[in-house]
C-alpha positions as CSV (number, residue, x, y, z in Angstrom):
1,X,109.8,103.4,54.7
2,X,113.5,103.6,55.7
3,X,112.2,105.3,58.9
4,X,109.8,102.7,59.6
5,X,112.0,100.2,59.3
6,X,114.4,101.8,61.8
7,X,111.6,102.1,64.1
8,X,110.4,98.6,64.0
9,X,114.1,97.5,64.4
10,X,114.6,99.8,67.5
11,X,111.4,98.4,69.1
12,X,112.4,94.7,68.6
13,X,115.6,95.3,70.0
14,X,114.1,97.2,73.1
15,X,111.6,94.3,73.6
16,X,114.4,91.8,73.2
17,X,116.5,93.6,75.8
18,X,113.4,94.1,78.4
19,X,112.2,90.6,78.1
20,X,115.6,89.6,79.3
21,X,116.0,90.0,83.0
22,X,118.8,92.0,84.0
23,X,119.8,89.7,86.5
24,X,120.6,86.9,84.2
25,X,122.9,89.4,82.5
26,X,124.7,89.8,86.0
27,X,126.1,86.3,86.1
28,X,128.4,87.1,83.1
29,X,129.9,90.1,85.0
30,X,132.5,87.9,87.0
31,X,133.4,84.5,88.5
32,X,132.7,85.7,91.9
33,X,129.1,87.0,91.1
34,X,127.4,84.7,94.0
35,X,129.9,86.1,96.5
36,X,128.7,89.7,95.9
37,X,124.9,88.8,95.5
38,X,122.0,88.1,97.8
39,X,118.7,86.6,97.4
40,X,115.4,89.0,97.3
41,X,111.8,88.5,98.0
42,X,108.9,91.2,97.9
43,X,105.4,91.4,98.5
44,X,103.5,94.1,96.3
45,X,100.0,95.4,97.1
46,X,97.9,98.1,95.5
47,X,95.3,99.6,97.6
48,X,95.6,96.5,100.0
49,X,95.2,94.0,97.2
50,X,98.0,91.8,95.8
51,X,99.4,93.3,92.4
52,X,98.1,90.7,89.8
53,X,100.9,91.5,87.4
54,X,103.6,94.1,87.1
55,X,107.2,94.5,87.0
56,X,109.8,95.9,89.7
57,X,113.3,97.4,88.8
58,X,116.1,97.9,91.6
59,X,118.3,100.6,90.4
60,X,121.8,100.9,92.2
61,X,122.0,104.2,94.2
62,X,125.6,105.9,94.2
63,X,128.1,103.9,96.5
64,X,126.4,100.6,95.4
65,X,128.1,98.7,92.6
66,X,126.5,96.3,90.0
67,X,124.0,96.7,87.5
68,X,120.1,97.2,87.7
69,X,118.0,94.3,88.4
70,X,114.6,93.4,88.5
71,X,111.8,91.3,86.9
72,X,108.2,90.3,86.9
73,X,105.4,90.6,89.9
74,X,103.0,87.8,89.8
75,X,99.9,87.6,92.3
76,X,101.8,90.2,94.4
77,X,105.0,88.3,94.6
78,X,108.4,88.9,93.3
79,X,111.7,86.9,94.0
80,X,115.2,86.6,92.8
81,X,117.1,83.5,93.9
82,X,120.5,83.9,95.4
83,X,122.4,82.3,92.5
84,X,121.0,85.1,90.3
85,X,120.5,87.4,93.3
86,X,121.0,91.6,93.4
87,X,124.3,93.1,94.4
88,X,124.7,94.1,97.9
89,X,123.8,97.8,98.3
90,X,121.2,100.5,98.4
91,X,118.8,100.3,95.5
92,X,116.0,102.9,94.4
93,X,112.8,100.8,93.5
94,X,110.3,101.3,90.6
95,X,107.3,99.5,90.2
96,X,105.0,99.5,87.2
97,X,101.8,97.9,86.0
98,X,99.7,98.3,82.9
99,X,96.1,97.9,82.5
100,X,94.2,97.6,79.0
101,X,91.6,100.1,78.9
102,X,89.5,98.3,76.0
103,X,90.1,101.2,73.5
104,X,92.6,100.6,70.3
105,X,94.9,103.4,69.3
106,X,97.3,103.8,66.6
107,X,101.1,103.3,67.5
108,X,102.7,106.0,65.4
109,X,106.1,104.4,65.3
110,X,104.7,101.2,63.5
111,X,101.4,102.5,62.0
112,X,99.5,99.6,63.6
113,X,96.6,99.5,66.0
114,X,97.2,98.5,69.4
115,X,95.4,97.9,72.8
116,X,95.6,101.1,74.7
117,X,97.6,100.5,78.0
118,X,97.4,102.9,81.1
119,X,99.7,102.7,84.1
120,X,98.1,101.8,87.3
121,X,100.8,102.5,89.7
122,X,101.1,106.2,90.8
123,X,104.6,107.9,89.5
124,X,105.5,108.3,93.2
125,X,106.3,104.6,92.9
126,X,107.9,104.6,89.6
127,X,109.3,107.5,87.4
128,X,109.3,109.4,90.6
129,X,109.8,106.9,93.1
130,X,111.2,107.5,96.4
131,X,111.1,103.8,97.5
132,X,114.8,102.2,98.5
133,X,115.9,98.9,99.7
134,X,119.0,98.1,101.2
135,X,120.3,94.6,100.3
136,X,122.5,92.9,102.7
137,X,124.8,89.7,102.5
138,X,123.3,88.5,105.8
139,X,119.8,89.9,106.2
140,X,116.5,88.5,105.1
141,X,116.2,90.9,102.2
142,X,112.3,90.5,102.3
143,X,110.5,93.6,101.6
144,X,106.9,94.7,101.5
145,X,105.5,97.5,99.1
146,X,102.0,98.6,100.1
147,X,101.3,101.1,97.5
148,X,98.3,103.3,97.2
149,X,96.5,105.0,94.3
150,X,95.1,107.8,96.5
């Protein structure tokens, strides 16, 4: 019983943390936040078709200050306004998107039956991503990610 309670609390904390955009948290870091950030816009396609929904994460590479940023992809588009922008520097990009299989599976942590979800995006674009972007103060900071499953 105690383990189940801990698992439920841990999942709730993770869900709450993941549901809040890390970009919003950046505004709490300093008074001159806007001076160190830049707006970003991306187009994401999978096999030539705009990605219906997913998420994108920008992880700072060595030499880039600032936290991880990211958010939701909708209809192949992702954007961060300049007032909540990403810190200037170079970032590794991870893109993920799940799809329900139509099957139900038992979640061992909470003991409930849930929809089975599989990752649509190959690992070379997320966990093992080699995608990078360079965010600049004066550049357009517009990116296009043409992902392929093959």
